[in-house]
N, C-alpha and C positions, 0 to 999 in steps of 0.2 A: 291506593298502592296495593299490587298483589301480595298475594301469602308469601311468595318467593322472596319478593324484595324486602317485605319486613323480616323476614329471617337473616336476610343479607345484611339489614341494619344491625341485627343484635350482633351477627358474626364480625361485621367490621366493627362495632362498638367494643367488643370483646378484645379484638386485635389492638386497638388503641389502648384500651385498659392495662393489657399485658406490657405494653410499651412503656407506659407510664408507670408501672409497677416496678419495671426494669431500670428506668431512669432515676426512680426514688430508692433504688438499691434493695426493694423489699422481695423482688423476684431475679437473681441474676441469669441472664440468658447467653451471655457470652461464651463461645466455643462450641455451641450446639450445631452450627451448620458452616461447613467449609463452600463457601460461594465467592466467586471471584466478581469484580466489579463489573465485567464484562457480561456476567449472568445476570448481575443484579439490575443493570441498566437494561437489558434485553427483556426481563421480566417488567419492568416498569414501562418499557415502551408498548409491549405486547398489551399490558393492563390498559394503559391509556387508550389505546386504538379500539380495544373492545368496548371499554366504558364509554368512549366518546359514541360509538356506533351505537350502542344500547340507548344512551339518552337521547340521541337524535330520532330512533326509532319511537321512544316510550313519549317524548314529548308533543308528538301530533294528536291533536284532538283531546287534551287535557288541559283541565282547569289551571289557570295560572297559580294558584296557591299549590295545588299538588305538583304543577312543572317546578316551581322552586324547590320543593322537598325533593323531588327526583334529581335535581341538578345537585343539590348536597349530596344524596346518596352517591351519585356516579361520580361526583368530581372528589369528594374526600374519603369516600370507602375504601376504595381499591389501593390507594398508599398506603394504608395501614397493613397491608401484606408486605409490601416493600419495604416499611420501616421496620416491621417485625423480622424480616429477613436479615436486615442490616442489624438489627439489635443482637441477632444470635450468630452473628460472626465472630470468629476469635477477636480477643481484645487487642492484640497486636496490628490486626488489619483495622480495627476501628481508629486505632492510633495514627497509623500510616496515612488514612484519609478520612479526617473527621467531619468532612462537607459532603461525605457520598450520599447520605440520605436525602440531603438537601438538593444535590443535583440530580438525584433519581426522583424525586417529586417533581424537578423543572423538567425532564425527559418526559415523565408520566404527563404532565400539564400541555407540552408540546403535542404530543401524540392524541393526548385528548380532545384539542381544538382542531386537529386535521378534519376529521369528519363533521365537527361541528361549524367550522368554517365553508366546508364546500357543501353543506347541504342544502337542498334546492328550497328556496322560500315559497311560501303559499302565495299564490297569486290572488289578489283581491278582485273580484267582479265589481265593475261599475256600473251604477245605474241603482 
């Protein structure tokens, strides 16, 4: 794993930690960012597409154990930003659409799978 990816692990872990603290009521985040659902889903789609492409590029020629770690990083890391943005929305908007974060994760997953699905397979030479 590159030093940049290690720093991303720390950043994404911190984002998930802040979201957990918000859920526990120890660090209220609501009302900090005014973000529409359209912008939230657009952010999730863009992050999913970029993360999927990066993972397709990074998995080539990598040991299978490191490949699994990279998959965890690029599949579960960027949704922390989307979840954090949703947690920072005004409380009224969160009650109006309580499953928006789940739907955003679904949007992220779909756009993550697009480059993964269409990535060219390595050809095996016979002989």
